[in-house]
Structure formats: C-alpha cells, structure tokens
N, C-alpha and C positions, 0 to 999 in steps of 0.2 A: 069172550067166555064169561058166563055169569058165575060169580064167586058164591052166590047163594044156592046154587043147585046142589041138592043132596047127592053125594057120591057114595055108592055102595060097592066099592071095589076093595079087594084084599090089600091091606097096607103092605103086605110082604112083597108086592110086585115092585115097590119103589116109587119115588116121586116122578122120575122121568117118564116111566110107563103110565102112571096115573094121569099125568098131564097130557100125554099124547092121546090116551083114550078119551079123556074129557074133551079135548080139542076136536076129536073125530066124532063126538056126539054120544059116546058110550059112557054113561054115568052110573049105570046100574049093572050088576053082574048078569042079570037076565037079558040085558040088551045084547050080550055076547053069545047067547045060545044060538048055535048053528052058523056062526060067523067062521069062515075058513081061517085056520091058523096063519096061512100065508098072507092074508089081508092084514092081520094084526102085526105080523113081522115086518110088513112094509111101512109101518108107522115109525117115524124117527123117535127113538126112546123105548121101543118095545122090543125086547130080545127073547131068546129062547127060554130063559129062566122065567120071565114074566108069563110067557104063553103057557109054560108047563104049570105054573102056579094057578093061573086062571082056569086051565083045564081041570085041575084037581078040585078047585073050589066049585066049578060048575058041576062036576060029577057028584060032589057031596049033595047037591040039590037036584039030582036027577036030570041034569042038562049036560050039554057038551059043545065043544067047538066043531065046526063043520069040516 
C-alpha cells in the first residue's frame, strides 16, 4: 500500500475502516459511489457505523452506496 496516496475519506470512520478501504483500493469517497454496503461490511475493519457515515458523506455529494 502506497503511503503517498491521497486519501479523501471521512476521518470519522476511524483508522481500521480507513485502512481496510485503502487496502481494497478505495482511497477517495467517490470510489465508493454505487458500491454495495454488504461489500464494504465484508472488509475486516469496516463496520455498520463506518458504512453509515460513508453513506451520509456520499449523500452530501449527491452519491450513494449501492
């Protein structure tokens, strides 16, 4: 995982969720647009609270989880 990659994910989701998303290749919020919530929940470190917060952040930008 490249430490220099810019990460545009809400800090409120926590470090474990951020790490899991980065490892899966999701480094920007817009990368999550249309991704099913169940796929995110399958990532070790991503729980219901992180998915809810990501959904809220996406909705603020006119996007959403699948």
